[in-house]
C-alpha atoms as an extended CHARMM CRD file, in Angstrom:
* protein
*
        86  EXT
         1         1  UNK       CA              0.1490000000        0.2610000000        0.1020000000  PROA      1               0.0000000000
         2         2  UNK       CA              2.2980000000        2.4910000000       -1.4320000000  PROA      2               0.0000000000
         3         3  UNK       CA             -0.4540000000        5.7180000000        0.1770000000  PROA      3               0.0000000000
         4         4  UNK       CA             -0.4650000000        4.4000000000        3.3360000000  PROA      4               0.0000000000
         5         5  UNK       CA              3.5730000000        3.3110000000        2.9750000000  PROA      5               0.0000000000
         6         6  UNK       CA              2.6770000000       -0.3000000000        4.6420000000  PROA      6               0.0000000000
         7         7  UNK       CA              3.2300000000       -4.2680000000        3.6790000000  PROA      7               0.0000000000
         8         8  UNK       CA              0.0660000000       -6.0450000000        3.5980000000  PROA      8               0.0000000000
         9         9  UNK       CA              1.1830000000      -10.0320000000        3.8900000000  PROA      9               0.0000000000
        10        10  UNK       CA             -1.2810000000      -12.7230000000        3.0020000000  PROA      10              0.0000000000
        11        11  UNK       CA              0.0890000000      -16.2300000000        4.8630000000  PROA      11              0.0000000000
        12        12  UNK       CA             -1.7640000000      -18.3850000000        2.0210000000  PROA      12              0.0000000000
        13        13  UNK       CA             -0.5390000000      -22.5570000000        3.6530000000  PROA      13              0.0000000000
        14        14  UNK       CA              2.6430000000      -21.9100000000        5.3430000000  PROA      14              0.0000000000
        15        15  UNK       CA              2.1860000000      -23.3470000000        9.3320000000  PROA      15              0.0000000000
        16        16  UNK       CA              3.8620000000      -22.1240000000       11.7360000000  PROA      16              0.0000000000
        17        17  UNK       CA              4.9190000000      -23.7930000000       15.0160000000  PROA      17              0.0000000000
        18        18  UNK       CA              3.4770000000      -22.7390000000       18.4810000000  PROA      18              0.0000000000
        19        19  UNK       CA              5.8640000000      -20.0760000000       19.8160000000  PROA      19              0.0000000000
        20        20  UNK       CA              6.8920000000      -19.0020000000       17.2260000000  PROA      20              0.0000000000
        21        21  UNK       CA              6.1770000000      -16.1300000000       14.2410000000  PROA      21              0.0000000000
        22        22  UNK       CA              6.9010000000      -15.4800000000       10.8320000000  PROA      22              0.0000000000
        23        23  UNK       CA              9.2990000000      -12.6840000000       10.1890000000  PROA      23              0.0000000000
        24        24  UNK       CA              9.9080000000      -10.8100000000        7.2400000000  PROA      24              0.0000000000
        25        25  UNK       CA             13.0890000000       -9.4930000000        5.8970000000  PROA      25              0.0000000000
        26        26  UNK       CA             13.8430000000       -7.2510000000        2.7800000000  PROA      26              0.0000000000
        27        27  UNK       CA             16.6820000000       -8.4230000000        0.9970000000  PROA      27              0.0000000000
        28        28  UNK       CA             18.8680000000       -6.2900000000       -1.4460000000  PROA      28              0.0000000000
        29        29  UNK       CA             21.9960000000       -6.9020000000       -3.1760000000  PROA      29              0.0000000000
        30        30  UNK       CA             25.1340000000       -5.9880000000       -0.9300000000  PROA      30              0.0000000000
        31        31  UNK       CA             23.2880000000       -5.4860000000        2.1530000000  PROA      31              0.0000000000
        32        32  UNK       CA             22.6640000000       -7.5850000000        5.2550000000  PROA      32              0.0000000000
        33        33  UNK       CA             19.1830000000       -8.5960000000        5.4900000000  PROA      33              0.0000000000
        34        34  UNK       CA             16.3550000000       -5.9800000000        6.6630000000  PROA      34              0.0000000000
        35        35  UNK       CA             13.7720000000       -6.8630000000        9.7640000000  PROA      35              0.0000000000
        36        36  UNK       CA              9.9870000000       -5.2340000000        8.6860000000  PROA      36              0.0000000000
        37        37  UNK       CA              8.4230000000       -6.9410000000       10.9580000000  PROA      37              0.0000000000
        38        38  UNK       CA              6.6300000000      -10.1010000000       12.3680000000  PROA      38              0.0000000000
        39        39  UNK       CA              3.3650000000      -12.2330000000       11.6600000000  PROA      39              0.0000000000
        40        40  UNK       CA              1.1500000000      -15.0920000000       12.9840000000  PROA      40              0.0000000000
        41        41  UNK       CA             -2.0770000000      -13.9450000000       11.6260000000  PROA      41              0.0000000000
        42        42  UNK       CA             -3.4700000000      -14.9120000000        8.0070000000  PROA      42              0.0000000000
        43        43  UNK       CA             -3.1980000000      -11.5170000000        7.4490000000  PROA      43              0.0000000000
        44        44  UNK       CA             -0.8150000000       -8.8120000000        8.4840000000  PROA      44              0.0000000000
        45        45  UNK       CA             -0.4180000000       -4.6760000000        7.8630000000  PROA      45              0.0000000000
        46        46  UNK       CA              3.2800000000       -3.9670000000        8.4210000000  PROA      46              0.0000000000
        47        47  UNK       CA              4.6660000000       -0.1860000000        8.6800000000  PROA      47              0.0000000000
        48        48  UNK       CA              7.6120000000        0.3600000000        6.3220000000  PROA      48              0.0000000000
        49        49  UNK       CA             10.2740000000        2.6860000000        7.4120000000  PROA      49              0.0000000000
        50        50  UNK       CA              9.8720000000        6.2070000000        4.8470000000  PROA      50              0.0000000000
        51        51  UNK       CA             13.4250000000        5.9140000000        4.2150000000  PROA      51              0.0000000000
        52        52  UNK       CA             13.1600000000        1.8250000000        2.4540000000  PROA      52              0.0000000000
        53        53  UNK       CA             13.6830000000        1.5070000000       -1.1190000000  PROA      53              0.0000000000
        54        54  UNK       CA             12.0270000000       -1.6240000000       -2.3600000000  PROA      54              0.0000000000
        55        55  UNK       CA             13.3920000000       -0.9870000000       -5.9360000000  PROA      55              0.0000000000
        56        56  UNK       CA             14.3150000000       -4.6520000000       -7.0610000000  PROA      56              0.0000000000
        57        57  UNK       CA             14.0760000000       -5.7680000000       -3.3150000000  PROA      57              0.0000000000
        58        58  UNK       CA             13.5210000000       -9.4240000000       -2.2130000000  PROA      58              0.0000000000
        59        59  UNK       CA             11.1540000000      -10.4620000000        0.6970000000  PROA      59              0.0000000000
        60        60  UNK       CA             12.1980000000      -13.3140000000        2.7480000000  PROA      60              0.0000000000
        61        61  UNK       CA             10.5660000000      -14.8040000000        5.6500000000  PROA      61              0.0000000000
        62        62  UNK       CA             11.9110000000      -16.8650000000        8.5460000000  PROA      62              0.0000000000
        63        63  UNK       CA             10.0640000000      -18.9620000000       11.5720000000  PROA      63              0.0000000000
        64        64  UNK       CA             11.5770000000      -17.2700000000       14.7220000000  PROA      64              0.0000000000
        65        65  UNK       CA             10.9280000000      -17.1180000000       18.3790000000  PROA      65              0.0000000000
        66        66  UNK       CA              7.9110000000      -15.1900000000       19.2410000000  PROA      66              0.0000000000
        67        67  UNK       CA              8.6190000000      -11.9700000000       21.0770000000  PROA      67              0.0000000000
        68        68  UNK       CA             12.4010000000      -12.1960000000       20.2290000000  PROA      68              0.0000000000
        69        69  UNK       CA             13.9830000000       -9.1570000000       18.2400000000  PROA      69              0.0000000000
        70        70  UNK       CA             16.6460000000      -10.3140000000       16.0670000000  PROA      70              0.0000000000
        71        71  UNK       CA             19.1580000000       -8.3310000000       13.8210000000  PROA      71              0.0000000000
        72        72  UNK       CA             19.6740000000      -11.2780000000       11.4820000000  PROA      72              0.0000000000
        73        73  UNK       CA             17.6140000000      -14.4510000000       10.8750000000  PROA      73              0.0000000000
        74        74  UNK       CA             18.0310000000      -17.1350000000       13.3190000000  PROA      74              0.0000000000
        75        75  UNK       CA             17.3960000000      -19.8700000000       10.9290000000  PROA      75              0.0000000000
        76        76  UNK       CA             17.3470000000      -20.5790000000        6.7610000000  PROA      76              0.0000000000
        77        77  UNK       CA             14.4670000000      -18.4310000000        5.0110000000  PROA      77              0.0000000000
        78        78  UNK       CA             11.2910000000      -20.4850000000        4.3520000000  PROA      78              0.0000000000
        79        79  UNK       CA              9.7720000000      -18.5440000000        1.3950000000  PROA      79              0.0000000000
        80        80  UNK       CA             11.6220000000      -15.9200000000       -1.2890000000  PROA      80              0.0000000000
        81        81  UNK       CA              9.8320000000      -13.7820000000       -3.4620000000  PROA      81              0.0000000000
        82        82  UNK       CA              9.3090000000      -10.3120000000       -5.4490000000  PROA      82              0.0000000000
        83        83  UNK       CA              7.2790000000       -7.8100000000       -4.3230000000  PROA      83              0.0000000000
        84        84  UNK       CA              4.3710000000       -7.8740000000       -5.6850000000  PROA      84              0.0000000000
        85        85  UNK       CA              1.7970000000       -3.7790000000       -6.1810000000  PROA      85              0.0000000000
        86        86  UNK       CA             -1.8350000000       -4.5260000000       -6.2250000000  PROA      86              0.0000000000
């Protein structure tokens, strides 16, 4: 949602283990993954920083402990894909 500077995420089929969340990461060339937020619900709206550039970026999700504040993913990405404007 470019007007609100937000990302709307729909979890279609991924299951999340109890006590865990999916954490979204922005992947851009030559940069460390940048945390965008975490969610466990089927549809979540995440506010994006105003300085964030999405050009050429990939979004990825990792399964993380609920409530953990992370600077980097603790495990592998379970999903990666390009952002799609609707």
